[in-house]
N, C-alpha and C positions, 0 to 999 in steps of 0.2 A: 610239729615237724623231730621226730626224735635224729640221732646223731648222723651224720649218711657224709661219707668223703665227697669234698669240692674240688676239682680241678680247676685252679687259678691259672690260665693260659696268658702268656706274654704277648700285648699286641705284639707287633714286629714293627720301632721305629723310622722314622722316616728319613734317618741315617746312615741304615744299614747299608756295609761297605763291604767291602773281601782286603782289608789291610794285612791279614795274615801276624795279627798280635800274639797269638798263644802258642807257647810254646807246647809240646806234645801234643797239641791236638792236627792230628796230622790231614782232617780236611781243611780247616782253616790254614795250615801250613802251606796244602797242596794248590789249594784257592788262590793264594795271594795274590792282588794284582789286575784280577779278574774283574770285570763288571758288574757291580749287582744290581740287581733289579726290585728297590724297597715296594714297588706297588705291589708288584707277583707275591712278594714274597709275605705283607701284611693280607693279600687275599685267598695267601694260602694257607695261614696260619688261622685267621678267619674262618675258615670251611672246617680246618681239623676240630676247631669249636664246636661248628652245627652240627659235626658230624657226631660226637660223644652227644650232643645235644639232644638229636631225632633218635639215639639209641635211650633218652628219656633219663640220661643223667644230669646234677644239677652243673654246672657251667660259670664260673666264673671269669674275669680275666682283668691284670692286671697293666697300667698303663707307662709307654714309655717313658724314660725317665730325658731331663731338661740335656738335649744336646745341638750346639755344642756345647760341653758344661763348660762354663764360665768361671766356674771355683774353680777349677782341676786348672784351665789356662792361668788363672792370676797365680794359681799357685805357682806353676812349671813356670813365672814372670815369660809369659811369650811372646816374644816379639816377633817371628817369621824364621830367627835365626835356629828356634830351637830343633833337634833331632826330627825327620817328619814323622816319625811312629809315633813323638809324643803327640804332637799336634793328633792324628791318628786315634789315636788314644780318647782323647778328649769327644773326639764324634763316633763313637763307638756307641751302637745298639745292643751290646749283649745282654742287658738287661731285658732284652727280648725272654733269656731261658731262664724260666723264672725259678727251676728247679732248683737254682743255685741263688736268690733271693733268702732263703732263712730256712733253719730246720723249726718243724712247727714238730708240738706234743700235745693231743690230743686231750681234753678234760680229762676222759677215764685213767689216765696214766698219772695226771700229774697231781701232787700232795695238796693241792688245792681249790683242784676239782674246775681249774679252768684252760684252755687251749694257750698254750705256750705255743709264743714266734720268737727265735733270737733272730736278727740280721745276721747273714754271713759277712765276714772281712774282706772272702775274696783277696787276700794281699800280697798271693803270687805274682799276681800279674797285676799292673799297671793300669791296664785300661777297663778292670773289673774292680778295682780295688779304690775306688772311687764313687762306688753303686750304692753302698749301706747308709749315709745318710740322706741318701734320698729317698733309698726305698726303705727306711724308715718312716720316713714322713707320709709314706703313702699308705703302708702296711697300719698306720696308726689311726685312718682315716677311716681304711676297710675296715679295720676291728676293733671299732672305738670302745664297741661295751663295756667298761672295769668287772663289771660284773662275768663275764664270760670268757676276755682274752686277757691276755697280759703281755705286751710288744717290749720286747730287748733290744738295745744296741749292742752293735756287735762283741764279741770278745775282744779282749786284749790283740792286737796286730802282731805280737810274737808269736802268737798260735795261730799258726793258717787254716781257715774255715771255710769252707763251701757250699755249706748247708744241707738241703735235702736229697744234694747229686751226690753224697757220701753217707747218708742216714737212708733204713729202711726201717720201716713196721709191720710187723706181726701178729696177727689176734682172730680170734676164731670170728670176729664181727664188727663191723667199723667202731659201734658203741660200745664194746668190753674191752676191759685192760688191756693194752696191747705187752708184745716183748719190742723193745725200743736195741737199732743194730746202728751201731754209732761205727764206719768203716776209716781206716785210716793208712798213709802209707810209710812210709821209711824211706828219707834220704840218702841218697848215694850212685840211683841209676840214671839212665842215660837222656832222663827228663826229669821235671820235678813232681815228688813227691807235695800235694798239693793242700792235703788233708792232715793235721799236725792233734794224735790222738788227746793230747791234752785242752785242745780245743774243743771235742769232742765231753771230756768227761767236765768241763765248766760249763757245757750246754745242760746238761744232764742234771747237775746240780743246781745250775739256775731255775729245773723246769719242775724240778721236785718229783722228779723219777725214782722208783725203788728199785733200787741194786740188784735186787732179785728176778728183775723185769728188763735188764738194762747189760747189753751185752759190749764191747769193744775189739771188734774184726780188723787181725790187719790183712788189707789188700795185698793178693799177690805180686811182687815188683817185676816178675813177668808180664804180668798185665800192664801194667802204668809203661816199662818198658816198650811197649809193643804199640802205644798209642790211648791205653787205656785213663784217661785224667783224670776222671771219675769214677766210680761204683758203679755209678747205672750204666755205665758203656760195659759192663761187664756182667750184674745181676739187677736184676728188680722182686721188688716182693708184691703180696696184696691178699692181705688177710687170712689167712693162714699158708698160703701158695707162696714160696722162693723157686724163681726161677733164674737159673745162675750157670755161667759156663763153670767146664770141670777146673779151667784153672786162673781162677777170680778171686779166692781168699789164698792167703801163705800157708796156711793150713784147714785146707778143706774138710778133710775127717772130724777135729774139732770144732769146726765152727759149726756143722751140720749135727754132730751131737750135740754141743751146745746149746742151738735151738732146741731141737727136740725134749730136753731135757726141762727148758723152761717154758717149752709151746707142747707138748705130749702130740695136740693136733696137726702137726707141721705136714704140710706135703711139699717136698724138697723133689724140681725138676732139674735136673743137668743135662749138659749138655754137652757131648763127649768131646775131647779135640782132636780123635781123628775122625771126627764126621763134622762139627764145624771149629775150623781154626781160632787162633785168636784173632790173625788177621782178616779172616771172612767174618768175625763178629764185628768187630770193627768198622771195615768196612762198610757195612750193611744195616749197623746200629741195630743187630737184633735185639740186642738187650733193653735197647735204651725206645721202649717202647714201653705204653701205658699199660699195667695189665690192673684190668678192672672188673668190677665185679656187676651184672647188668642186671638190668628190675628183675628178671626171669631168675636171678640168683647164677645164670651161668658165669663164666669167667670167660672172656675176650681179652686177645691180645691186640692193640692196637699198636701195628707196625709201619712203618715209614716205607716206601713204593720200592726202596733198595733191597730189603730184607726179603720182600714176596718171591722177588725179581733171580732172587744171587742163585745160581746154580745149584751149588750145596744147601744154602741157607733155606731157600722156597722147597730143596724135596724134605730137609729134614722136619722143618712147618707140617711139609702133608703128613709123615710118618708120626709125628704127635699126635696131631688131631685125631689121625684113625687108631691111635693105641689106647685112646678111652679114657684119657687121663685130666686130671684136674682143671684144664684149658680148653675149653670145648669150640670159639669161634679166632680164627684169625682174622684182622680189617685193617688193610693196609690204606695208608692218605699220603699225599703225596706232598711234603714240605720240603722239596726241593733247593731255594734258595736258603732254606735254616738250614738243610744238611753239608750242603759244599762249604760251610761255616763252620763247621762240625757239632751239631745241637740237632738231637732227632727228635721224636713226640715226647718222652718226657724229659728232656731239658726244656722244651715248651709249659713244663705244667708246675705250681706248688700242690701239694696234696694239699687239702686241710678237711679235718673234721670236725665238722659243728652241726650246728641247726640254721639251715643258711636264713633261718629270719631275724639270726642274731645280727647276721654282715650286713655292712651298709649297703641298701639294695641296688647301689650307684654300680658295685661292681659283680650284679649277678647279670648274669646272659640271659637274654630271651630274644627268639627270633626277630619281633622288633626292631628292639638297638643293636641283634646283628647289623639290621639291615639299615642303619642309621651311621653306623660304625661304617658299615662298605662304602657308602656313600661319601665319607667323608676323604676314604681312603683314595677312594679311584678319584677323586675333583682335587687334592691337596698332594701326595705322594707322591716322587718323582718315579719315573717310568724308568730312571738308571743312574747311577755314580761311579765316577772311577775313581781310586784312591788318588791319581793325581788331583782329581776336581776339588780335595776336601782346605785346602787354603783360600778358596772361593769366599767373598763378604758374600754376593750375592746370593749364593748356594746356603750358608750358613742363613741369614734373613728368610730361604724358605722353609730349612726344614723347621724355623722355628715356629714359625707360623702356622707350618702345618699340622704340628703338636698342639700349639696354643687352639686353630678351630676344636681340633679332637674333645679339648678338654671342656671347651664353652659347646660344645652340642651333646655331653655327658654330664654337664652340669659341675662337672669336677677344677672349678676355673685356681681354687683355694689351691691346687698344682702346680700352677704354672712358677 
């Protein structure tokens, strides 16, 4: 099979909880302290994967990381007297948002003709900074063939890197050489700018990208201050199409001009602030959608139900479809448990352009495997978790056992 885009969704882990650890993520802060529903969350995520599989799209998955994380607990010398937020960090299921797992440059873009993946260091947030060593371990299993893939450790922690959530790729087709766009923030606003410019430049050099087909673009500080903690909360790209909010970038005119200069076929769909405010975009996660090319060649936007039902966002989407633009379908999905912690459909997936035959088949989804995963979740994921439960030894044992059961079912016990 020729190169195609594969979406690798994170299976939502059994420790999914609402501890409110993510500064600048308004949904996470707004739901802090509430009861979470790990079984429902994981089934919602699996249903989204099945939805895209039914569209005829290749679908992969990544597994929950070990939680509570014994390496992190040992590193902070946990003895029960530590800040409860640190203990909650050890339980965080945030690796479910695989858009933050790595930055991916497909083979057509790289100097050596291999697909390169650099794990994100996620250094800005303690509950996420612990992820990358286990993420690398998993990526090196899934993408083990050195003839086709190169998996890199995270960039030095001096430079905050948030992975694909702050990276876009545009091209005339997935198998063609693309334009890679690294979006960074500058510090000094109400919330931390998590992506550093130098992190993107390190990744671009590692991946052997052509400087003429690589852009470094500043995110609008107003968007970060409004709660767009990642670029994918205000912009998403697929093949020749960029779908972005009017206030996504610090210099929108310059950004769009640079994109068109590097990719003359580019089509840029801008949502005006007078129709959809930054607040509307962030609360509905309109742009944290999956912009996909269907087997028919049509482009579809997989949005959270919150976007489709939003009074202003929904109207704008209806108008977009009526305008006969490049995005021809809007497909709502229910990922409410993820949304309540600040992650929409796009957060839940990492895009990898490759030949599916080159990927370890244990990480590729089909309906039979989805059924097996579903049965494990229904039998072993907890119905509910409250943040105050995170000190429970019995609960920790249940979470560890649930993950181990899934790994055994998928014949991936080497990742325990």
